[in-house]
C-alpha positions in Angstrom: 25.1 -5.9 -17.6 23.4 -5.3 -14.2 21.9 -8.2 -12.3 18.7 -7.4 -10.6 17.0 -9.9 -8.2 13.3 -10.1 -7.8 11.4 -12.0 -4.9 8.7 -13.5 -6.8 7.0 -15.0 -3.5 6.4 -11.4 -2.0 3.3 -9.5 -2.2 -0.5 -10.0 -1.8 -0.8 -11.3 -5.4 2.4 -13.2 -5.7 3.9 -14.9 -7.8 1.6 -13.8 -10.8 1.8 -10.1 -10.5 5.6 -10.5 -9.8 6.1 -12.6 -13.0 3.8 -10.4 -15.1 5.7 -7.4 -14.0 9.1 -9.1 -14.6 8.0 -9.8 -18.3 6.9 -6.2 -18.9 10.3 -4.9 -17.6 12.2 -7.4 -19.8 11.0 -5.4 -22.8 12.8 -2.3 -21.5 15.7 -3.9 -19.7 16.9 -6.3 -22.6 20.7 -5.9 -23.3 20.9 -3.7 -20.0 20.1 -6.1 -17.3 19.4 -9.7 -16.3 16.5 -10.3 -14.2 17.0 -13.0 -11.6 13.7 -14.5 -10.1 14.0 -15.8 -6.6 11.2 -18.3 -5.7 9.4 -21.2 -7.1 11.3 -21.6 -10.4 8.9 -24.4 -11.6 5.9 -22.3 -11.1 7.4 -19.4 -12.9 8.6 -21.4 -16.0 5.1 -22.9 -16.3 3.6 -19.3 -16.0 5.9 -18.1 -18.7 5.2 -21.0 -21.0 1.4 -20.7 -20.6 1.6 -17.0 -21.5 3.9 -17.5 -24.5 6.9 -15.9 -22.7 10.4 -17.4 -23.2 11.3 -18.8 -19.7 15.0 -18.8 -20.8 14.9 -14.9 -20.8 15.3 -15.2 -17.1 17.7 -16.7 -14.6 16.2 -18.6 -11.6 17.1 -19.3 -8.1 14.8 -21.9 -6.6 13.1 -21.7 -3.3 9.6 -22.3 -1.9 10.5 -20.8 1.5 8.4 -17.7 2.1 8.4 -14.9 4.9 4.7 -14.3 5.2 3.3 -10.8 5.7 2.2 -11.4 9.2 5.4 -13.1 10.6 7.8 -11.3 13.0 10.3 -9.7 10.7 13.6 -10.5 12.8 12.5 -13.9 13.9 11.4 -14.8 10.4 14.5 -13.5 8.7 16.8 -15.2 11.0 14.7 -18.5 11.0 14.3 -18.8 7.5 17.6 -18.7 5.7 16.3 -20.5 2.4 13.4 -17.9 2.2 13.1 -15.8 -1.0 14.0 -12.5 0.9 17.1 -14.1 2.9 18.4 -15.5 -0.4 18.1 -12.3 -2.2 20.0 -10.4 0.5 22.8 -13.2 0.6 23.1 -12.9 -3.2 23.5 -9.3 -3.0 26.0 -9.2 -0.1 28.1 -11.9 -2.3 27.9 -9.5 -5.3 25.8 -11.9 -7.3 23.0 -9.1 -7.6 23.4 -5.4 -8.4 20.0 -4.7 -6.7 17.4 -6.7 -5.1 13.5 -5.9 -5.2 10.7 -7.4 -3.0 7.0 -6.5 -2.2 6.9 -9.0 0.6 7.3 -8.4 4.4 8.7 -4.8 4.5 9.9 -5.4 8.1 11.9 -8.4 7.1 13.4 -6.5 4.1 14.5 -3.7 6.7 16.0 -6.4 8.9 17.9 -7.9 5.9 19.1 -4.3 4.9 20.5 -3.6 8.4 21.7 -7.2 9.4 23.2 -8.4 6.1 24.2 -5.3 4.1 24.5 -2.9 6.9 24.5 0.9 6.8 27.0 3.0 5.0 29.8 3.9 7.7 28.8 7.0 9.4 24.9 6.8 8.6 22.9 6.8 11.9 19.6 5.4 10.4 18.6 4.5 6.8 15.6 5.9 5.4 13.0 5.4 2.7 11.8 8.0 0.4 8.9 8.7 -1.9 8.5 11.0 -5.0 6.4 14.1 -4.8 4.9 15.2 -8.2 4.7 18.8 -9.0 2.2 20.6 -11.2 5.2 22.0 -13.3 6.1 18.4 -14.4 9.2 18.3 -11.9 9.3 16.0 -9.1 10.5 16.2 -5.5 11.8 13.7 -2.8 10.5 13.3 0.5 11.9 11.3 3.3 11.5 9.6 5.8 8.1 8.0 4.9 7.8 5.2 7.4 10.8 3.4 9.1 11.9 6.1 11.5 8.8 7.1 13.4 11.0 9.3 15.8 14.1 11.1 14.9 16.9 12.9 16.6 18.0 16.0 15.1 21.3 14.6 13.8 19.2 11.9 12.0 17.0 14.4 10.3 20.2 16.3 9.3 21.5 13.3 7.6 18.2 12.7 5.9 19.1 15.9 4.0 22.3 14.3 2.7 20.5 11.1 1.8 17.6 13.0 0.0 19.9 15.5 -1.9 22.2 12.5 -3.2 19.1 10.5 -4.2 17.5 13.5 -6.1 20.9 14.3 -7.9 22.3 11.0 -8.7 19.0 9.2 -9.6 16.8 12.1 -10.9 19.4 14.6 -12.1 18.4 17.5 -10.0 21.4 19.7 -9.9 22.1 21.3 -6.5 18.9 20.0 -4.8 17.3 22.4 -2.5 16.6 20.8 0.9 13.9 21.9 3.3 12.4 20.7 6.7 8.8 20.3 7.0 7.3 22.0 9.8 4.3 23.9 11.2 5.7 27.2 10.1 8.4 29.0 8.1 10.0 30.6 11.2 13.2 29.1 12.5 11.7 29.1 16.0 8.5 27.1 14.9 7.9 23.4 15.5 8.8 20.9 18.3 12.3 20.8 20.2 13.4 18.4 17.6 12.6 20.3 14.6 14.1 23.6 16.0 17.3 21.5 16.9 17.5 20.1 13.4 16.9 23.6 11.8 19.9 24.7 13.6 22.0 21.8 12.3 20.8 22.3 8.6 21.1 25.9 8.4 24.9 26.1 8.8 26.0 23.0 6.9 27.9 23.1 3.8 27.0 19.7 2.4 23.7 20.7 1.0 21.6 23.7 0.0 19.2 24.2 3.0 16.3 26.5 2.2 14.6 26.5 5.6 11.2 25.3 6.8 8.3 24.5 4.6 4.7 23.8 5.5 2.1 21.4 4.4 0.9 23.5 1.7 4.5 23.6 0.2 4.5 19.8 -0.3 3.8 19.7 -4.0 5.0 23.4 -5.1 8.5 24.2 -6.2 10.1 25.8 -3.0 12.3 22.7 -2.4 13.6 19.7 -4.1 13.8 17.5 -1.0 11.6 17.5 2.1 13.0 16.1 5.3 10.6 14.8 8.1 10.3 12.1 10.7 8.8 8.7 9.4 5.7 9.2 11.4 4.8 12.5 9.6 6.1 11.4 6.3 3.9 8.2 6.3 0.8 10.1 7.2 1.5 12.5 4.3 2.1 9.6 1.9 -1.1 7.6 3.0 -3.1 10.8 2.7 -1.9 11.4 -0.8 -2.6 7.7 -1.7 -6.2 8.1 -0.3 -6.8 11.4 -2.2 -5.8 9.7 -5.3 -8.2 6.8 -4.7 -11.1 9.1 -4.0 -10.6 11.0 -7.3 -10.6 7.7 -9.2 -13.7 6.4 -7.4 -15.4 9.7 -8.5 -14.5 8.9 -12.2 -12.2 11.9 -12.7 -9.2 11.9 -14.8 -6.6 14.5 -14.6 -3.0 14.5 -16.0 -1.4 15.8 -12.8 -3.3 13.8 -10.3 -2.7 10.6 -12.3 0.9 11.0 -11.2 0.0 10.1 -7.6 -0.7 6.5 -8.7 1.9 4.5 -6.8 2.2 2.0 -9.7 4.2 4.5 -11.8 7.0 4.5 -9.1 7.0 0.8 -8.4 8.8 1.0 -5.0 11.1 2.9 -2.9 14.7 2.4 -2.1 16.3 1.9 1.2 18.8 4.8 1.3 22.0 4.8 3.5 22.8 1.0 3.2 25.5 -0.9 1.3 23.5 -2.0 -1.5 20.5 -1.2 -3.7 17.4 -2.5 -2.0 13.9 -1.6 -3.3 10.7 -2.3 -1.2 7.4 -2.4 -3.1 3.7 -2.1 -2.0 2.2 -5.2 -0.8 -0.6 -4.7 -3.3 1.8 -4.3 -6.1 0.3 -4.7 -9.6 2.4 -6.0 -12.6 2.9 -2.4 -13.6 4.3 -1.6 -10.2 6.7 -4.5 -10.2 7.7 -3.5 -13.8 8.4 0.1 -12.6 10.3 -1.2 -9.5 12.7 -3.2 -11.6 13.3 -0.2 -13.9 14.0 1.9 -10.9 16.4 -0.7 -9.5 18.3 -0.6 -12.8 18.4 3.1 -12.7 19.6 3.2 -9.1 22.3 0.4 -9.6 23.6 2.3 -12.5 24.0 5.5 -10.7 26.8 6.5 -8.3 24.3 6.9 -5.4 25.8 5.0 -2.6 29.4 6.3 -3.3 28.3 9.8 -3.3 26.5 9.3 0.0 29.6 7.7 1.6 31.6 10.6 0.2 29.3 13.4 1.6 29.1 11.4 5.1 33.1 11.4 5.2 33.2 15.0 4.6 30.9 15.6 7.4 
């Protein structure tokens, strides 16, 4: 049975949304995983009792120390060893958790991933990914979407490894097609970084590279994995989120566009580190926390990190 840690002090609406989400996830994870709640255990138990939920269905690690959203990530992580985020990483490093989830200070989460768990040997930079829903019912993966604003060509090449492993091991996409996001399909298009990355990716034997794709190809079926710098990926991600909110404000409902609701995906894994870490949106709802916990179980039950390490060693 997997053990999944949840930081109940992280997020704009913590701890209530965290606890509601944990209760929702419990119904689907019973007999599959144990949810360990890291934070104010007395508050959590009182909350569950007041909502007719059995507190004994969860395990607890008590702390009231919190890394606030506005704190400097490195200083806060190093200076607050009893914070819910720091304790979660320590437990994961000590094999007391199979995965750790938080919607708290994302910078501190990345610091913890790099300092406590460290990257898989050979990985230059970790990455975070997002799912790209497609009209045909399939999903694609795009990375990086925020933590690597500037990337060298070899980093983009490695994102192809991270993305293809994630698509295959977690979402069951056999032989994922990897593409490079660019301003044109021709090999000579784009800035110098994109041109150099194309040359690295086109001759590799580790994954199937299908060339450049443009912004109009983000949601079609030309590729399964789209690689880009974090600056570009974050702009795309935030634009998609804004477009979804505009549709909702106009009172429109559409089966396809409903898939752009972040709550359905819960969080994003940090790919390329020695562990299973998921970062949630600061405004995460109970449904988002539920789905983040379900994804954490799915990832921790996969062979993702060993496959990434295997491909990197081949390279």
